[in-house]
C-alpha positions in Angstrom: -3.1 3.8 23.6 -2.6 0.3 22.2 -5.5 -0.5 20.4 -8.6 1.6 19.1 -11.4 1.0 16.9 -12.1 3.3 13.6 -15.3 3.0 11.5 -15.0 3.9 8.1 -18.0 6.1 7.0 -19.2 9.4 5.3 -21.7 12.1 5.7 -24.1 10.6 3.4 -24.4 7.6 5.9 -25.0 9.5 9.2 -28.5 7.9 9.1 -26.9 4.6 9.7 -24.8 5.4 12.7 -27.6 5.0 15.2 -28.7 1.6 14.2 -24.9 0.4 13.7 -23.9 1.5 17.1 -27.0 0.2 18.8 -25.7 -3.2 17.7 -22.2 -2.5 18.1 -22.3 -1.4 21.8 -25.1 -4.2 22.6 -23.1 -7.0 21.3 -19.5 -5.8 22.3 -18.4 -4.6 25.5 -15.9 -2.8 23.8 -12.5 -2.1 25.6 -11.0 0.3 23.2 -11.7 4.0 22.4 -14.2 4.1 19.3 -13.8 6.8 16.5 -15.7 7.3 13.3 -14.2 8.9 10.2 -16.5 11.0 8.1 -16.4 14.6 6.4 -18.2 17.2 8.2 -20.7 15.6 10.5 -20.7 14.9 14.1 -21.5 11.7 15.7 -23.5 12.5 18.9 -23.6 9.0 20.1 -21.9 8.4 23.5 -18.5 6.9 23.7 -18.1 7.6 19.8 -15.4 10.2 18.8 -15.6 11.9 15.4 -12.6 12.4 13.3 -13.2 15.0 10.3 -11.3 14.9 7.1 -12.1 15.6 3.4 -10.7 14.7 0.0 -10.6 10.9 -1.5 -11.7 8.1 0.6 -8.1 7.0 1.3 -7.0 10.5 1.9 -9.9 11.0 4.4 -9.1 7.8 6.2 -5.3 8.3 6.1 -5.9 11.8 8.1 -8.1 10.2 10.3 -5.8 7.4 11.2 -3.2 10.0 11.9 -5.0 11.3 14.5 -5.7 8.2 16.5 -2.9 7.5 18.8 -2.7 3.7 18.6 -0.5 1.0 17.7 -3.2 -1.1 16.6 -6.8 -0.3 15.0 -9.7 -2.4 14.4 -11.4 -1.0 11.1 -14.8 -1.8 9.6 -17.6 0.3 7.8 -20.8 1.6 9.3 -23.1 -1.1 7.6 -21.9 -4.1 9.4 -24.7 -4.6 11.9 -23.6 -6.9 14.8 -25.9 -10.2 15.3 -24.4 -11.8 18.1 -21.7 -11.3 20.8 -18.1 -10.4 19.7 -15.5 -13.0 20.2 -12.9 -10.8 22.2 -10.7 -13.7 22.8 -9.8 -14.0 19.2 -8.9 -10.2 18.9 -6.7 -10.8 22.1 -4.9 -13.5 20.6 -4.2 -11.7 17.2 -3.0 -8.8 19.1 -0.5 -10.9 20.8 0.6 -12.4 17.7 1.3 -8.9 16.2 3.1 -8.0 19.2 5.5 -10.8 18.4 5.9 -10.5 14.9 6.1 -7.0 13.3 5.8 -8.2 9.8 2.0 -8.8 10.4 0.0 -5.9 8.7 -3.0 -7.4 9.3 -5.9 -10.0 10.7 -8.9 -9.8 8.6 -11.9 -11.4 10.5 -13.7 -11.8 7.1 -14.6 -15.7 6.2 -12.2 -17.0 3.5 -13.4 -20.3 2.0 -10.4 -20.8 -0.6 -8.0 -18.1 -1.5 -5.6 -18.5 1.4 -2.2 -20.4 2.3 -1.5 -22.3 5.5 0.0 -20.4 8.5 0.9 -21.1 12.0 -1.9 -19.0 13.4 -5.0 -21.5 14.3 -8.0 -20.8 12.2 -6.0 -18.1 9.9 -4.7 -18.4 6.5 -2.2 -16.3 4.9 -3.5 -14.3 2.0 -1.4 -15.2 -1.2 0.9 -12.6 -2.9 -1.2 -10.8 -5.5 -4.7 -11.6 -4.0 -7.1 -8.8 -4.9 -8.3 -8.4 -1.4 -5.1 -8.2 0.6 -6.6 -4.9 1.8 -10.2 -5.0 2.8 -12.6 -2.9 4.2 -14.2 -5.8 6.1 -13.6 -5.9 9.8 -9.8 -5.9 10.2 -7.1 -5.8 12.9 -4.5 -3.5 11.5 -1.0 -2.4 12.5 -1.8 1.4 12.0 1.5 2.5 10.8 1.4 -0.1 7.7 -2.4 0.7 7.3 -1.3 4.4 6.8 1.4 3.4 4.6 -1.1 1.6 2.5 -3.5 4.5 2.0 -0.7 7.1 0.3 -2.1 7.0 -3.0 -5.4 8.7 -3.4 -8.4 6.0 -4.3 -11.8 4.8 -3.5 -12.5 2.1 -1.1 -12.9 -0.2 -3.9 -9.9 0.8 -5.9 -7.7 0.6 -2.7 -9.2 -2.9 -1.8 -8.1 -4.1 -5.4 -4.9 -2.5 -5.8 -1.3 -4.2 -4.9 -0.2 -4.6 -1.3 3.6 -4.9 -0.8 5.0 -8.5 -0.3 7.0 -7.3 2.6 4.2 -7.7 5.3 2.1 -10.7 5.9 -1.8 -10.5 5.6 -4.0 -13.0 7.5 -7.7 -13.8 7.0 -10.2 -16.0 8.9 -10.5 -19.5 7.8 -12.4 -21.2 10.8 -16.0 -21.8 11.2 -19.0 -19.3 10.3 -20.0 -20.2 14.0 -16.7 -18.8 15.4 -16.6 -15.4 13.6 -15.3 -12.8 15.7 -17.7 -10.3 14.4 -20.9 -11.7 13.0 -22.6 -9.2 11.0 -24.4 -11.3 8.3 -22.0 -12.0 5.6 -21.8 -15.5 4.1 -21.0 -16.8 0.9 -20.9 -13.6 -0.9 -24.5 -12.8 0.0 -25.5 -9.2 0.6 -26.1 -8.0 3.9 -27.3 -4.6 5.5 -27.0 -2.2 2.6 -26.4 -2.6 -1.1 -25.5 0.1 -3.2 -26.9 2.6 -0.7 -30.4 0.9 -0.1 -31.4 -1.3 2.7 -31.4 -5.1 1.9 -34.6 -5.8 3.0 -34.8 -9.4 3.6 -31.7 -8.9 6.1 -32.5 -5.7 7.8 -36.3 -5.9 8.4 -36.2 -9.0 10.4 -32.8 -8.1 12.2 -34.2 -4.7 13.3 -37.6 -6.2 14.4 -35.6 -8.7 16.4 -33.6 -6.0 17.9 -36.3 -3.5 18.4 -34.7 -0.7 16.3 -37.0 1.5 14.6 -36.0 3.1 11.3 -37.3 4.8 8.4 -36.4 2.4 5.4 -38.1 4.7 2.9 -35.5 7.1 3.3 -33.0 5.1 1.2 -35.3 2.6 -0.3 -34.6 -1.1 -0.4 -33.7 -4.1 -2.7 
């Protein structure tokens, strides 16, 4: 297996899985095996494989990644609800670039507006050394072996994103337009989307779920 998808998750967010995967498969004819990493729950959604593990966030994700036999893995969180079709051609181009350069750790599909260096890859900038978010939980295509290496220390997701990343690898991030985002999930200019601190972001998900015909009890989590 060359490429797989792994969704960062946990048992406490199992109620999010149905709306997430409804939009995931509606807007992406995903050509890769799909996995979800959580503690003890099992995701019963068709074509989704559950990987169970325990411990700190990085320990759980590391153990999950070690069980996925792929060279590359596209990782994201379960609260990133797709709004339009995924740009598969961009993913294909990134995989080709990684095939040709073993120093590339990742292509981050989050939109970066200022903190990047020029690069030879169209619409991608290089994250500068010391950037707080060289490692990101936003949708990212990773070289799986490097991602496992970067998760050896036991950390929370937030601490992991802010910790140092080795300069021996190159980390790239999307610098193209918002209109051409590989994964459009409602994140623009640091505005909250989907879920904020465990609660639904009402202004975002209520119109989105109404448009997409998704029924969900917002009262279980509450709204902000």
